[in-house]
C-alpha positions, 0 to 999 in steps of 0.5 A: 675416594675419601672426603679428604680428597680434593676431587670428592664432590661437596654436598652442595655440588652433589645436590645440584648435580642431582637436580640437573639430572632430575630436570633433564629426566622430566619430559616437557608436556606437549599440546594435545594435538601433538600427543595425539599425532599418529605413531607413524609421524613420530620419530623413533625414540633414542636411547635417552628417551627410552631411559627417560620413559622408564624413569618417569612412567605415566601414572595410572589413568594419566596421559603419556608424558604426564609425570607420576606421583612418585616422580613428582615426589622425587623431583626437586622443588626447583625442577617441579616449579619449572615443570608447572610453569611450562604446563601453565604456559602450554595451557594458556597458549592452547586457550589463545588458539581456541579463542582465535578459532572461535572468533574466526568461526563467528565471522565465517557464520556471519558472512554466510558460511565463510565461502566466497567465489574464490575459496572453500566454505571453511576459508576465512574470506574478506567478510569473515575478516571484516567480522572479526576486525569490526565495522569500517572506519567512518570517512572524514567527510562523514556518512552520506545523508539520504535526501527524501524528495517531497511528493507533489501535492495533489492538484485540485480545481479549488486552488484554481482562481479561474475555477472558483470565479466561475463557481461564484458566477454560477457559470457551470460551463466555464467551471468545468472547462477550468477543471479540465473538462467533464471527466476531470471535473467528475473525477475531482468531485467523486474523489473528494479533492474538490470540496468547493463543489457542492452537489446539493446546490440546486443552482448548479446543473450537477445537483443530485436530488434523490430520496436521501438528498432533499432540496435546501430549502425544501421548497427551493425554486429556480429563477430562470424558468422559460418555455422551450422554443419550438417544442410541443408542450402538453401543459404549460411547464417551463425549464431552466434556460440552459435546459430549455435551449438544450431540449430545443436543439435535441428535438430538432436533431431527432426530427432531422434524423427521421426519428420523429417529433418529440414533445413533452408532458411535464418539466418544472414542478413546484413544491406545491405541485409535487405535493399534489402529484405524489398524493394522487399516486398514493390515492391510487396505489398506496405509499409503497407503490407511489414511492417507486414511481413518484417523488415526495415534495422536496425530493423531486428532480422536476423541482430543479427545472432540469428534468423533463418527461418526453412523449412521442408525437406523430400528428398527436402525441402518445403517452409516457408509456409509449416512449420506450418502444418508439423510434423517438425513444430509441433515438434518445437512448443513443443521442441524448448525451450529445445534447447534455441529457441522460436518462435518469432512471434506467432498468436494473438500477432501482436499488440505487436511484430508488425508482422504477425505470422511466424511459421518458424522464430526461435529466439535463447535466450539461454536454461536458458532464453528459459526455463523461457520463456516457463515455464512462458507462454510468447509469446513475448519477449516484455512481457517477459522483460516487454517492451512496445509493438511495433506494428509500427515504 
């Protein structure tokens, strides 16, 4: 066919036809997952595909479907641009798939492995979806605000006007009753929630005197001393009125119970008298021995007017050392607390009270506190009021 023939194609038409054929011959790259499919899943290629594969063999070391350098050189510029655009779109699509997969995996991990009661571990449950989508929206009424209930303040006898009035009036029985009884009073004082109660005030029956707790003033003297009524006294030694009445009742009860008569050797001792008593003990056995059996002046319970040394009597009266083995001593150990007395110095408590056991030394603390002392199994006033031990000065 000659160029003058009208059917002879022009150069422009020939170039367009060549670009069309070249574009049709270049395969469109597929995602990696598609290229890695099993050969059993791919359809049988047709004749055109086989021809295109022969026309665009893969470059050495390249992947299937990737054009060789020679094919790229022979491909027209327009077809090459279209090819590169398609590859970029494929890469972008693959990246989006990877990002979405990572987000779902993070959500599954945050929700405990992504397995719920209705699906396998690799399924994206509601928790995973919530992790990807973010926290729920705040309701219009706002989030609930927790309310903290205020703890009730600890009650203390010192806030009770009846208690403080009884303290001011020196009415110990009324004060203990206002506190709720002997055990409640003791608990309040021992725990420290009753600071208005002083265990150092000698005017109260609960005063604690030991080698670490002297009187203030050191020569203090009670002003209500009386002799116990109906009790044999081996010397003229008075007691505070409340303790004297209680001793009279105790002695009568012991005699009525058949335990025998109880007398006493010594009750109140002034500061001066105690100086003489302690000096006599030092002269006999020395300071160390005296400190185990006698108090120094200003540190003796006898100065309070609330302590008494009893003796057993049967016609005549025995000595202090006779008390422990007497019927009177046995009865006192069992029943003294019922009348407001405790045995102040007992066996095995020298490291706390500071003194050897004295079965004859009774201390009046009142019937309410004596019952709490007995019921609680206490053996020293230091432990009863939660005070430090006082084995020495």
